[in-house]
N, CA, C and O atoms as a GROMACS GRO file, in nm:
protein
  576
    1MET      N    1   6.827   5.758 -17.428
    1MET     CA    2   6.860   5.751 -17.272
    1MET      C    3   6.924   5.691 -17.192
    1MET      O    4   6.904   5.697 -17.070
    2ALA      N    5   7.038   5.603 -17.264
    2ALA     CA    6   7.014   5.468 -17.208
    2ALA      C    7   7.089   5.485 -17.022
    2ALA      O    8   7.080   5.400 -16.933
    3TRP      N    9   7.144   5.592 -17.015
    3TRP     CA   10   7.212   5.586 -16.892
    3TRP      C   11   7.139   5.610 -16.818
    3TRP      O   12   7.169   5.568 -16.706
    4ALA      N   13   7.003   5.686 -16.830
    4ALA     CA   14   6.901   5.703 -16.760
    4ALA      C   15   6.852   5.585 -16.595
    4ALA      O   16   6.849   5.592 -16.472
    5ALA      N   17   6.814   5.466 -16.732
    5ALA     CA   18   6.785   5.349 -16.716
    5ALA      C   19   6.863   5.301 -16.560
    5ALA      O   20   6.820   5.286 -16.446
    6SER      N   21   7.016   5.283 -16.633
    6SER     CA   22   7.122   5.216 -16.545
    6SER      C   23   7.150   5.286 -16.422
    6SER      O   24   7.190   5.224 -16.324
    7ILE      N   25   7.136   5.382 -16.420
    7ILE     CA   26   7.127   5.477 -16.310
    7ILE      C   27   7.013   5.493 -16.162
    7ILE      O   28   7.009   5.533 -16.045
    8VAL      N   29   6.954   5.446 -16.241
    8VAL     CA   30   6.786   5.447 -16.122
    8VAL      C   31   6.818   5.283 -16.091
    8VAL      O   32   6.801   5.241 -15.976
    9GLY      N   33   6.861   5.199 -16.192
    9GLY     CA   34   6.816   5.030 -16.148
    9GLY      C   35   6.734   5.040 -16.237
    9GLY      O   36   6.627   5.019 -16.181
   10ILE      N   37   6.719   5.056 -16.322
   10ILE     CA   38   6.621   4.922 -16.414
   10ILE      C   39   6.708   4.813 -16.528
   10ILE      O   40   6.712   4.824 -16.651
   11VAL      N   41   6.749   4.747 -16.473
   11VAL     CA   42   6.780   4.590 -16.468
   11VAL      C   43   6.704   4.482 -16.481
   11VAL      O   44   6.654   4.438 -16.378
   12PRO      N   45   6.686   4.435 -16.565
   12PRO     CA   46   6.614   4.331 -16.575
   12PRO      C   47   6.684   4.195 -16.480
   12PRO      O   48   6.796   4.149 -16.504
   13ASN      N   49   6.582   4.139 -16.356
   13ASN     CA   50   6.614   3.981 -16.312
   13ASN      C   51   6.799   4.004 -16.212
   13ASN      O   52   6.884   3.918 -16.185
   14VAL      N   53   6.796   4.135 -16.189
   14VAL     CA   54   6.883   4.215 -16.058
   14VAL      C   55   6.813   4.202 -15.959
   14VAL      O   56   6.696   4.170 -15.981
   15GLU      N   57   6.848   4.218 -15.842
   15GLU     CA   58   6.820   4.240 -15.686
   15GLU      C   59   6.847   4.353 -15.651
   15GLU      O   60   6.966   4.371 -15.678
   16ILE      N   61   6.803   4.445 -15.604
   16ILE     CA   62   6.844   4.585 -15.596
   16ILE      C   63   6.874   4.622 -15.423
   16ILE      O   64   6.808   4.714 -15.376
   17LYS      N   65   6.974   4.550 -15.333
   17LYS     CA   66   6.928   4.534 -15.130
   17LYS      C   67   6.988   4.721 -15.134
   17LYS      O   68   7.040   4.804 -15.210
   18SER      N   69   6.932   4.703 -14.987
   18SER     CA   70   6.889   4.788 -14.915
   18SER      C   71   7.127   4.801 -14.869
   18SER      O   72   7.221   4.723 -14.855
   19MET      N   73   7.093   4.991 -14.867
   19MET     CA   74   7.261   4.985 -14.837
   19MET      C   75   7.290   4.903 -14.726
   19MET      O   76   7.394   4.849 -14.690
   20THR      N   77   7.168   4.903 -14.677
   20THR     CA   78   7.240   4.812 -14.455
   20THR      C   79   7.278   4.728 -14.428
   20THR      O   80   7.330   4.688 -14.323
   21THR      N   81   7.245   4.664 -14.577
   21THR     CA   82   7.203   4.437 -14.570
   21THR      C   83   7.346   4.413 -14.552
   21THR      O   84   7.408   4.496 -14.620
   22GLN      N   85   7.419   4.340 -14.493
   22GLN     CA   86   7.566   4.245 -14.482
   22GLN      C   87   7.473   4.100 -14.545
   22GLN      O   88   7.367   4.044 -14.516
   23THR      N   89   7.558   4.085 -14.625
   23THR     CA   90   7.592   3.937 -14.676
   23THR      C   91   7.602   3.848 -14.526
   23THR      O   92   7.624   3.893 -14.413
   24LYS      N   93   7.581   3.723 -14.564
   24LYS     CA   94   7.554   3.610 -14.402
   24LYS      C   95   7.742   3.593 -14.441
   24LYS      O   96   7.802   3.526 -14.356
   25GLU      N   97   7.826   3.647 -14.554
   25GLU     CA   98   7.977   3.654 -14.500
   25GLU      C   99   8.028   3.692 -14.433
   25GLU      O  100   8.114   3.656 -14.354
   26GLN      N  101   7.942   3.834 -14.473
   26GLN     CA  102   8.005   3.962 -14.406
   26GLN      C  103   7.952   3.962 -14.217
   26GLN      O  104   8.020   3.988 -14.118
   27ILE      N  105   7.807   3.922 -14.228
   27ILE     CA  106   7.758   3.844 -14.068
   27ILE      C  107   7.900   3.777 -14.020
   27ILE      O  108   7.981   3.818 -13.937
   28GLN      N  109   7.900   3.672 -14.093
   28GLN     CA  110   7.985   3.582 -14.068
   28GLN      C  111   8.114   3.633 -13.930
   28GLN      O  112   8.126   3.623 -13.808
   29LYS      N  113   8.181   3.684 -14.032
   29LYS     CA  114   8.292   3.772 -14.001
   29LYS      C  115   8.272   3.851 -13.854
   29LYS      O  116   8.356   3.852 -13.764
   30ILE      N  117   8.130   3.922 -13.850
   30ILE     CA  118   8.160   3.976 -13.728
   30ILE      C  119   8.120   3.908 -13.644
   30ILE      O  120   8.198   3.887 -13.552
   31TYR      N  121   8.010   3.857 -13.639
   31TYR     CA  122   7.992   3.683 -13.611
   31TYR      C  123   8.064   3.634 -13.479
   31TYR      O  124   8.049   3.638 -13.357
   32GLU      N  125   8.180   3.572 -13.604
   32GLU     CA  126   8.309   3.490 -13.528
   32GLU      C  127   8.347   3.591 -13.436
   32GLU      O  128   8.330   3.579 -13.314
   33GLN      N  129   8.387   3.671 -13.479
   33GLN     CA  130   8.491   3.782 -13.392
   33GLN      C  131   8.405   3.807 -13.243
   33GLN      O  132   8.468   3.813 -13.137
   34ILE      N  133   8.243   3.821 -13.248
   34ILE     CA  134   8.243   3.807 -13.102
   34ILE      C  135   8.182   3.683 -13.066
   34ILE      O  136   8.139   3.673 -12.951
   35ILE      N  137   8.175   3.606 -13.129
   35ILE     CA  138   8.269   3.415 -13.030
   35ILE      C  139   8.394   3.423 -12.959
   35ILE      O  140   8.408   3.405 -12.838
   36GLU      N  141   8.498   3.456 -13.053
   36GLU     CA  142   8.657   3.431 -13.022
   36GLU      C  143   8.632   3.580 -12.851
   36GLU      O  144   8.666   3.585 -12.734
   37LEU      N  145   8.563   3.659 -12.938
   37LEU     CA  146   8.599   3.775 -12.784
   37LEU      C  147   8.564   3.695 -12.683
   37LEU      O  148   8.649   3.659 -12.601
   38THR      N  149   8.380   3.642 -12.670
   38THR     CA  150   8.304   3.545 -12.556
   38THR      C  151   8.379   3.450 -12.564
   38THR      O  152   8.415   3.480 -12.678
   39GLN      N  153   8.415   3.392 -12.551
   39GLN     CA  154   8.446   3.249 -12.558
   39GLN      C  155   8.631   3.287 -12.478
   39GLN      O  156   8.710   3.207 -12.429
   40GLN      N  157   8.644   3.422 -12.495
   40GLN     CA  158   8.833   3.492 -12.443
   40GLN      C  159   8.789   3.496 -12.277
   40GLN      O  160   8.877   3.452 -12.203
   41GLY      N  161   8.670   3.541 -12.215
   41GLY     CA  162   8.565   3.609 -12.152
   41GLY      C  163   8.636   3.733 -12.186
   41GLY      O  164   8.668   3.823 -12.109
   42LYS      N  165   8.651   3.727 -12.284
   42LYS     CA  166   8.560   3.933 -12.308
   42LYS      C  167   8.459   4.005 -12.402
   42LYS      O  168   8.450   4.073 -12.504
   43ALA      N  169   8.390   3.947 -12.302
   43ALA     CA  170   8.260   3.971 -12.420
   43ALA      C  171   8.229   4.113 -12.401
   43ALA      O  172   8.179   4.178 -12.493
   44MET      N  173   8.262   4.179 -12.254
   44MET     CA  174   8.150   4.355 -12.274
   44MET      C  175   8.348   4.356 -12.432
   44MET      O  176   8.325   4.415 -12.538
   45GLU      N  177   8.422   4.325 -12.424
   45GLU     CA  178   8.512   4.396 -12.521
   45GLU      C  179   8.414   4.390 -12.660
   45GLU      O  180   8.394   4.490 -12.729
   46ALA      N  181   8.370   4.286 -12.681
   46ALA     CA  182   8.297   4.280 -12.776
   46ALA      C  183   8.176   4.352 -12.817
   46ALA      O  184   8.130   4.350 -12.931
   47PHE      N  185   8.123   4.424 -12.707
   47PHE     CA  186   7.949   4.434 -12.658
   47PHE      C  187   8.028   4.545 -12.718
   47PHE      O  188   7.961   4.597 -12.807
   48GLU      N  189   8.171   4.615 -12.701
   48GLU     CA  190   8.137   4.822 -12.691
   48GLU      C  191   8.206   4.786 -12.883
   48GLU      O  192   8.205   4.880 -12.963
   49ARG      N  193   8.242   4.689 -12.911
   49ARG     CA  194   8.293   4.659 -13.037
   49ARG      C  195   8.202   4.688 -13.169
   49ARG      O  196   8.203   4.742 -13.279
   50PHE      N  197   8.142   4.632 -13.104
   50PHE     CA  198   8.053   4.528 -13.253
   50PHE      C  199   7.894   4.621 -13.198
   50PHE      O  200   7.815   4.653 -13.287
   51TYR      N  201   7.866   4.653 -13.069
   51TYR     CA  202   7.745   4.666 -13.003
   51TYR      C  203   7.649   4.841 -13.096
   51TYR      O  204   7.704   4.951 -13.103
   52ALA      N  205   7.555   4.819 -13.133
   52ALA     CA  206   7.508   4.963 -13.164
   52ALA      C  207   7.473   5.023 -13.046
   52ALA      O  208   7.423   4.958 -12.954
   53ASP      N  209   7.495   5.148 -13.039
   53ASP     CA  210   7.392   5.264 -12.986
   53ASP      C  211   7.261   5.255 -12.936
   53ASP      O  212   7.237   5.322 -12.836
   54ASP      N  213   7.170   5.186 -12.985
   54ASP     CA  214   7.009   5.194 -12.982
   54ASP      C  215   6.977   5.025 -13.039
   54ASP      O  216   6.885   4.979 -13.106
   55VAL      N  217   7.130   4.945 -12.962
   55VAL     CA  218   7.042   4.781 -12.932
   55VAL      C  219   6.966   4.789 -12.851
   55VAL      O  220   6.976   4.872 -12.762
   56VAL      N  221   6.840   4.676 -12.863
   56VAL     CA  222   6.821   4.615 -12.741
   56VAL      C  223   6.801   4.466 -12.775
   56VAL      O  224   6.775   4.399 -12.875
   57ILE      N  225   6.828   4.446 -12.639
   57ILE     CA  226   6.834   4.305 -12.546
   57ILE      C  227   6.718   4.243 -12.498
   57ILE      O  228   6.635   4.328 -12.465
   58THR      N  229   6.679   4.126 -12.482
   58THR     CA  230   6.591   4.082 -12.448
   58THR      C  231   6.676   3.902 -12.417
   58THR      O  232   6.742   3.827 -12.489
   59GLU      N  233   6.615   3.890 -12.229
   59GLU     CA  234   6.706   3.824 -12.166
   59GLU      C  235   6.528   3.736 -12.182
   59GLU      O  236   6.424   3.802 -12.174
   60GLY      N  237   6.528   3.590 -12.204
   60GLY     CA  238   6.434   3.510 -12.147
   60GLY      C  239   6.318   3.662 -12.229
   60GLY      O  240   6.297   3.758 -12.303
   61ALA      N  241   6.273   3.536 -12.100
   61ALA     CA  242   6.087   3.629 -12.027
   61ALA      C  243   6.096   3.784 -11.962
   61ALA      O  244   5.990   3.835 -11.926
   62GLN      N  245   6.196   3.843 -11.951
   62GLN     CA  246   6.202   3.913 -11.905
   62GLN      C  247   6.177   4.048 -12.006
   62GLN      O  248   6.198   4.007 -12.120
   63GLU      N  249   6.138   4.206 -12.010
   63GLU     CA  250   6.152   4.283 -12.023
   63GLU      C  251   6.278   4.360 -12.132
   63GLU      O  252   6.391   4.407 -12.114
   64ALA      N  253   6.195   4.343 -12.238
   64ALA     CA  254   6.327   4.360 -12.325
   64ALA      C  255   6.444   4.496 -12.320
   64ALA      O  256   6.407   4.574 -12.408
   65CYS      N  257   6.580   4.554 -12.244
   65CYS     CA  258   6.662   4.659 -12.264
   65CYS      C  259   6.674   4.721 -12.369
   65CYS      O  260   6.683   4.661 -12.476
   66PHE      N  261   6.677   4.890 -12.358
   66PHE     CA  262   6.701   4.971 -12.464
   66PHE      C  263   6.807   5.065 -12.423
   66PHE      O  264   6.825   5.131 -12.321
   67GLY      N  265   6.900   5.045 -12.579
   67GLY     CA  266   7.021   5.146 -12.614
   67GLY      C  267   7.110   5.084 -12.506
   67GLY      O  268   7.085   5.030 -12.398
   68LYS      N  269   7.261   5.120 -12.594
   68LYS     CA  270   7.401   5.038 -12.521
   68LYS      C  271   7.456   5.072 -12.402
   68LYS      O  272   7.563   5.024 -12.364
   69ASP      N  273   7.359   5.194 -12.308
   69ASP     CA  274   7.468   5.224 -12.199
   69ASP      C  275   7.312   5.155 -12.113
   69ASP      O  276   7.352   5.053 -12.056
   70ALA      N  277   7.217   5.166 -12.095
   70ALA     CA  278   7.138   5.037 -12.029
   70ALA      C  279   7.198   4.910 -12.031
   70ALA      O  280   7.217   4.840 -11.932
   71ASN      N  281   7.234   4.876 -12.182
   71ASN     CA  282   7.240   4.718 -12.174
   71ASN      C  283   7.413   4.636 -12.121
   71ASN      O  284   7.443   4.537 -12.055
   72ARG      N  285   7.492   4.744 -12.192
   72ARG     CA  286   7.614   4.830 -12.073
   72ARG      C  287   7.586   4.773 -11.914
   72ARG      O  288   7.639   4.672 -11.869
   73LYS      N  289   7.518   4.834 -11.861
   73LYS     CA  290   7.493   4.855 -11.733
   73LYS      C  291   7.484   4.729 -11.648
   73LYS      O  292   7.553   4.672 -11.563
   74ARG      N  293   7.349   4.709 -11.720
   74ARG     CA  294   7.267   4.501 -11.687
   74ARG      C  295   7.328   4.419 -11.690
   74ARG      O  296   7.325   4.317 -11.622
   75GLU      N  297   7.392   4.447 -11.766
   75GLU     CA  298   7.518   4.339 -11.843
   75GLU      C  299   7.637   4.326 -11.695
   75GLU      O  300   7.636   4.243 -11.604
   76GLN      N  301   7.735   4.446 -11.721
   76GLN     CA  302   7.846   4.468 -11.621
   76GLN      C  303   7.809   4.413 -11.482
   76GLN      O  304   7.883   4.335 -11.422
   77GLU      N  305   7.656   4.471 -11.419
   77GLU     CA  306   7.597   4.378 -11.266
   77GLU      C  307   7.563   4.258 -11.292
   77GLU      O  308   7.549   4.199 -11.185
   78TRP      N  309   7.534   4.162 -11.422
   78TRP     CA  310   7.512   4.045 -11.377
   78TRP      C  311   7.628   3.923 -11.439
   78TRP      O  312   7.632   3.801 -11.432
   79MET      N  313   7.721   4.030 -11.503
   79MET     CA  314   7.850   3.976 -11.490
   79MET      C  315   7.988   3.951 -11.372
   79MET      O  316   8.081   3.872 -11.352
   80ASP      N  317   7.923   4.086 -11.307
   80ASP     CA  318   8.024   4.114 -11.158
   80ASP      C  319   8.006   3.996 -11.037
   80ASP      O  320   8.096   3.957 -10.962
   81LYS      N  321   7.843   3.943 -11.037
   81LYS     CA  322   7.826   3.829 -10.952
   81LYS      C  323   7.831   3.719 -11.049
   81LYS      O  324   7.773   3.622 -11.000
   82ILE      N  325   7.878   3.694 -11.171
   82ILE     CA  326   7.970   3.498 -11.166
   82ILE      C  327   8.075   3.457 -11.078
   82ILE      O  328   8.188   3.503 -11.093
   83VAL      N  329   8.042   3.351 -10.963
   83VAL     CA  330   8.153   3.339 -10.949
   83VAL      C  331   8.242   3.207 -10.981
   83VAL      O  332   8.345   3.199 -10.914
   84SER      N  333   8.217   3.102 -11.073
   84SER     CA  334   8.324   3.034 -11.233
   84SER      C  335   8.204   2.992 -11.331
   84SER      O  336   8.098   2.928 -11.332
   85HIS      N  337   8.307   3.082 -11.431
   85HIS     CA  338   8.284   2.993 -11.515
   85HIS      C  339   8.276   2.852 -11.550
   85HIS      O  340   8.397   2.829 -11.558
   86ASN      N  341   8.220   2.743 -11.577
   86ASN     CA  342   8.241   2.587 -11.613
   86ASN      C  343   8.259   2.519 -11.698
   86ASN      O  344   8.323   2.415 -11.714
   87ASN      N  345   8.144   2.636 -11.811
   87ASN     CA  346   8.205   2.563 -11.967
   87ASN      C  347   8.070   2.680 -11.974
   87ASN      O  348   7.978   2.720 -11.901
   88MET      N  349   8.142   2.713 -12.157
   88MET     CA  350   7.991   2.762 -12.236
   88MET      C  351   8.072   2.753 -12.377
   88MET      O  352   8.176   2.808 -12.413
   89GLU      N  353   7.983   2.660 -12.443
   89GLU     CA  354   8.042   2.591 -12.520
   89GLU      C  355   7.886   2.638 -12.695
   89GLU      O  356   7.764   2.625 -12.702
   90LEU      N  357   8.003   2.694 -12.803
   90LEU     CA  358   7.865   2.712 -12.922
   90LEU      C  359   7.831   2.551 -12.925
   90LEU      O  360   7.895   2.463 -12.869
   91LEU      N  361   7.758   2.542 -12.975
   91LEU     CA  362   7.680   2.380 -12.954
   91LEU      C  363   7.635   2.402 -13.192
   91LEU      O  364   7.572   2.323 -13.262
   92CYS      N  365   7.668   2.469 -13.213
   92CYS     CA  366   7.656   2.547 -13.383
   92CYS      C  367   7.586   2.633 -13.380
   92CYS      O  368   7.517   2.655 -13.281
   93VAL      N  369   7.583   2.728 -13.516
   93VAL     CA  370   7.553   2.813 -13.531
   93VAL      C  371   7.500   2.857 -13.686
   93VAL      O  372   7.568   2.809 -13.777
   94ALA      N  373   7.373   2.953 -13.731
   94ALA     CA  374   7.404   2.956 -13.888
   94ALA      C  375   7.380   3.129 -13.937
   94ALA      O  376   7.324   3.201 -13.854
   95TYR      N  377   7.408   3.170 -14.025
   95TYR     CA  378   7.395   3.304 -14.070
   95TYR      C  379   7.262   3.316 -14.199
   95TYR      O  380   7.220   3.226 -14.272
   96GLY      N  381   7.223   3.456 -14.190
   96GLY     CA  382   7.126   3.492 -14.301
   96GLY      C  383   7.186   3.558 -14.301
   96GLY      O  384   7.299   3.561 -14.251
   97GLU      N  385   7.110   3.663 -14.376
   97GLU     CA  386   7.174   3.831 -14.367
   97GLU      C  387   7.119   3.969 -14.324
   97GLU      O  388   7.036   4.044 -14.375
   98ASP      N  389   7.195   3.976 -14.212
   98ASP     CA  390   7.130   4.065 -14.127
   98ASP      C  391   7.162   3.967 -14.034
   98ASP      O  392   7.252   4.002 -13.958
   99LEU      N  393   7.105   3.827 -14.010
   99LEU     CA  394   7.096   3.754 -13.932
   99LEU      C  395   7.265   3.636 -13.849
   99LEU      O  396   7.346   3.578 -13.920
  100ALA      N  397   7.268   3.637 -13.732
  100ALA     CA  398   7.318   3.520 -13.660
  100ALA      C  399   7.223   3.403 -13.568
  100ALA      O  400   7.112   3.451 -13.545
  101LEU      N  401   7.232   3.317 -13.532
  101LEU     CA  402   7.145   3.250 -13.477
  101LEU      C  403   7.233   3.114 -13.424
  101LEU      O  404   7.232   3.010 -13.490
  102SER      N  405   7.323   3.131 -13.271
  102SER     CA  406   7.384   3.090 -13.222
  102SER      C  407   7.336   2.997 -13.052
  102SER      O  408   7.312   3.046 -12.942
  103GLU      N  409   7.338   2.817 -13.107
  103GLU     CA  410   7.299   2.787 -12.930
  103GLU      C  411   7.415   2.751 -12.889
  103GLU      O  412   7.497   2.692 -12.959
  104TRP      N  413   7.433   2.791 -12.752
  104TRP     CA  414   7.507   2.704 -12.655
  104TRP      C  415   7.473   2.638 -12.514
  104TRP      O  416   7.361   2.642 -12.463
  105GLN      N  417   7.582   2.579 -12.460
  105GLN     CA  418   7.577   2.508 -12.391
  105GLN      C  419   7.637   2.643 -12.271
  105GLN      O  420   7.731   2.720 -12.288
  106VAL      N  421   7.530   2.631 -12.137
  106VAL     CA  422   7.646   2.691 -12.014
  106VAL      C  423   7.628   2.604 -11.941
  106VAL      O  424   7.562   2.501 -11.950
  107ASP      N  425   7.698   2.652 -11.855
  107ASP     CA  426   7.666   2.608 -11.640
  107ASP      C  427   7.836   2.661 -11.617
  107ASP      O  428   7.949   2.623 -11.648
  108PHE      N  429   7.768   2.779 -11.539
  108PHE     CA  430   7.870   2.860 -11.412
  108PHE      C  431   7.788   2.868 -11.302
  108PHE      O  432   7.672   2.829 -11.299
  109GLU      N  433   7.846   2.915 -11.218
  109GLU     CA  434   7.759   2.958 -11.058
  109GLU      C  435   7.767   3.110 -11.056
  109GLU      O  436   7.866   3.182 -11.068
  110HIS      N  437   7.672   3.134 -11.042
  110HIS     CA  438   7.578   3.288 -11.004
  110HIS      C  439   7.556   3.323 -10.874
  110HIS      O  440   7.475   3.251 -10.814
  111LYS      N  441   7.629   3.455 -10.785
  111LYS     CA  442   7.650   3.468 -10.656
  111LYS      C  443   7.461   3.465 -10.633
  111LYS      O  444   7.420   3.407 -10.533
  112ASP      N  445   7.328   3.546 -10.754
  112ASP     CA  446   7.231   3.596 -10.748
  112ASP      C  447   7.120   3.432 -10.806
  112ASP      O  448   7.029   3.395 -10.732
  113ALA      N  449   7.132   3.404 -10.858
  113ALA     CA  450   7.034   3.262 -10.952
  113ALA      C  451   7.172   3.150 -10.890
  113ALA      O  452   7.166   3.071 -10.984
  114GLY      N  453   7.266   3.102 -10.816
  114GLY     CA  454   7.338   2.971 -10.783
  114GLY      C  455   7.381   2.930 -10.897
  114GLY      O  456   7.421   3.007 -10.984
  115HIS      N  457   7.377   2.777 -10.913
  115HIS     CA  458   7.410   2.746 -11.051
  115HIS      C  459   7.308   2.658 -11.132
  115HIS      O  460   7.222   2.576 -11.101
  116VAL      N  461   7.384   2.745 -11.327
  116VAL     CA  462   7.389   2.799 -11.394
  116VAL      C  463   7.336   2.713 -11.519
  116VAL      O  464   7.389   2.774 -11.612
  117LYS      N  465   7.283   2.637 -11.561
  117LYS     CA  466   7.324   2.526 -11.653
  117LYS      C  467   7.264   2.494 -11.690
  117LYS      O  468   7.185   2.444 -11.611
  118GLY      N  469   7.231   2.482 -11.818
  118GLY     CA  470   7.189   2.447 -11.990
  118GLY      C  471   7.223   2.476 -12.138
  118GLY      O  472   7.329   2.474 -12.200
  119LYS      N  473   7.035   2.517 -12.190
  119LYS     CA  474   7.134   2.562 -12.344
  119LYS      C  475   7.065   2.638 -12.360
  119LYS      O  476   6.948   2.623 -12.326
  120GLN      N  477   7.113   2.757 -12.423
  120GLN     CA  478   7.095   2.821 -12.495
  120GLN      C  479   7.046   2.893 -12.652
  120GLN      O  480   7.096   2.824 -12.741
  121VAL      N  481   6.970   3.004 -12.709
  121VAL     CA  482   6.958   2.996 -12.844
  121VAL      C  483   7.004   3.192 -12.866
  121VAL      O  484   6.922   3.281 -12.846
  122CYS      N  485   7.076   3.204 -12.888
  122CYS     CA  486   7.057   3.323 -12.929
  122CYS      C  487   7.044   3.378 -13.116
  122CYS      O  488   7.113   3.366 -13.218
  123VAL      N  489   6.889   3.452 -13.070
  123VAL     CA  490   6.887   3.520 -13.213
  123VAL      C  491   6.941   3.658 -13.214
  123VAL      O  492   6.883   3.739 -13.142
  124THR      N  493   7.040   3.697 -13.282
  124THR     CA  494   7.212   3.832 -13.353
  124THR      C  495   7.123   3.869 -13.473
  124THR      O  496   7.171   3.848 -13.585
  125ARG      N  497   7.026   3.911 -13.467
  125ARG     CA  498   7.009   4.072 -13.553
  125ARG      C  499   7.092   4.207 -13.622
  125ARG      O  500   7.064   4.307 -13.557
  126PHE      N  501   7.168   4.232 -13.714
  126PHE     CA  502   7.283   4.335 -13.773
  126PHE      C  503   7.164   4.429 -13.825
  126PHE      O  504   7.042   4.416 -13.840
  127GLN      N  505   7.264   4.532 -13.845
  127GLN     CA  506   7.241   4.701 -13.914
  127GLN      C  507   7.335   4.728 -13.910
  127GLN      O  508   7.394   4.733 -13.802
  128VAL      N  509   7.405   4.766 -14.051
  128VAL     CA  510   7.483   4.841 -14.070
  128VAL      C  511   7.660   4.795 -14.011
  128VAL      O  512   7.766   4.858 -14.007
  129GLY      N  513   7.618   4.646 -13.971
  129GLY     CA  514   7.750   4.558 -13.925
  129GLY      C  515   7.809   4.648 -13.800
  129GLY      O  516   7.917   4.706 -13.787
  130LYS      N  517   7.661   4.633 -13.691
  130LYS     CA  518   7.595   4.592 -13.629
  130LYS      C  519   7.503   4.558 -13.500
  130LYS      O  520   7.388   4.602 -13.490
  131VAL      N  521   7.568   4.468 -13.393
  131VAL     CA  522   7.451   4.470 -13.330
  131VAL      C  523   7.374   4.543 -13.242
  131VAL      O  524   7.393   4.602 -13.135
  132CYS      N  525   7.256   4.514 -13.340
  132CYS     CA  526   7.073   4.633 -13.362
  132CYS      C  527   6.962   4.598 -13.229
  132CYS      O  528   6.922   4.662 -13.132
  133ASP      N  529   6.930   4.416 -13.299
  133ASP     CA  530   6.899   4.334 -13.168
  133ASP      C  531   6.947   4.214 -13.190
  133ASP      O  532   6.991   4.147 -13.283
  134GLN      N  533   6.917   4.200 -13.030
  134GLN     CA  534   6.930   4.031 -12.991
  134GLN      C  535   6.866   3.994 -12.861
  134GLN      O  536   6.850   4.076 -12.771
  135ARG      N  537   6.821   3.833 -12.851
  135ARG     CA  538   6.740   3.759 -12.698
  135ARG      C  539   6.762   3.612 -12.792
  135ARG      O  540   6.755   3.537 -12.889
  136PHE      N  541   6.809   3.672 -12.609
  136PHE     CA  542   6.794   3.531 -12.598
  136PHE      C  543   6.671   3.452 -12.460
  136PHE      O  544   6.607   3.476 -12.358
  137TYR      N  545   6.733   3.284 -12.624
  137TYR     CA  546   6.605   3.216 -12.528
  137TYR      C  547   6.687   3.106 -12.452
  137TYR      O  548   6.799   3.086 -12.500
  138TYR      N  549   6.646   3.018 -12.324
  138TYR     CA  550   6.693   2.915 -12.208
  138TYR      C  551   6.625   2.865 -12.205
  138TYR      O  552   6.533   2.895 -12.282
  139ASN      N  553   6.605   2.731 -12.102
  139ASN     CA  554   6.560   2.650 -12.053
  139ASN      C  555   6.575   2.565 -12.013
  139ASN      O  556   6.582   2.467 -12.087
  140GLY      N  557   6.585   2.554 -11.904
  140GLY     CA  558   6.618   2.466 -11.818
  140GLY      C  559   6.718   2.494 -11.764
  140GLY      O  560   6.808   2.412 -11.742
  141HIS      N  561   6.724   2.623 -11.728
  141HIS     CA  562   6.847   2.693 -11.645
  141HIS      C  563   6.757   2.840 -11.570
  141HIS      O  564   6.664   2.895 -11.631
  142LYS      N  565   6.795   2.878 -11.458
  142LYS     CA  566   6.712   2.945 -11.421
  142LYS      C  567   6.725   3.134 -11.470
  142LYS      O  568   6.802   3.206 -11.406
  143PRO      N  569   6.678   3.168 -11.536
  143PRO     CA  570   6.676   3.281 -11.582
  143PRO      C  571   6.625   3.412 -11.446
  143PRO      O  572   6.513   3.418 -11.394
  144VAL      N  573   6.752   3.511 -11.414
  144VAL     CA  574   6.669   3.578 -11.390
  144VAL      C  575   6.610   3.683 -11.360
  144VAL      O  576   6.488   3.684 -11.348
   0.00000   0.00000   0.00000
């Protein structure tokens, strides 16, 4: 029954990956689209296209926000208060299986937070081609 061994995956020196794991190349392709839309001022379009319904997003030291609807509301409220974008520059990016890490230089005026300028790191995790978890780390600018 040699066919039975091959069906159940008993093959020496072969790593069997989860059906939900995306390669670095797949993650890079998705994340590059997110970056492009974000830099074009279309962050909400990227959110709608690439974020899972059960996404969890954490901003700095704030509590995590659960679900696409709650995150959409929070993000839209934040973006509606941006007075001007002075700079949003991608400094570097790295990819792994189901993971993208990016560092950004940001500089903008916000109605509530005032002049916000500094660097932030974004850790983005993927599941089945969608962002399932995202965390922003920053220092040197005011978290709201």
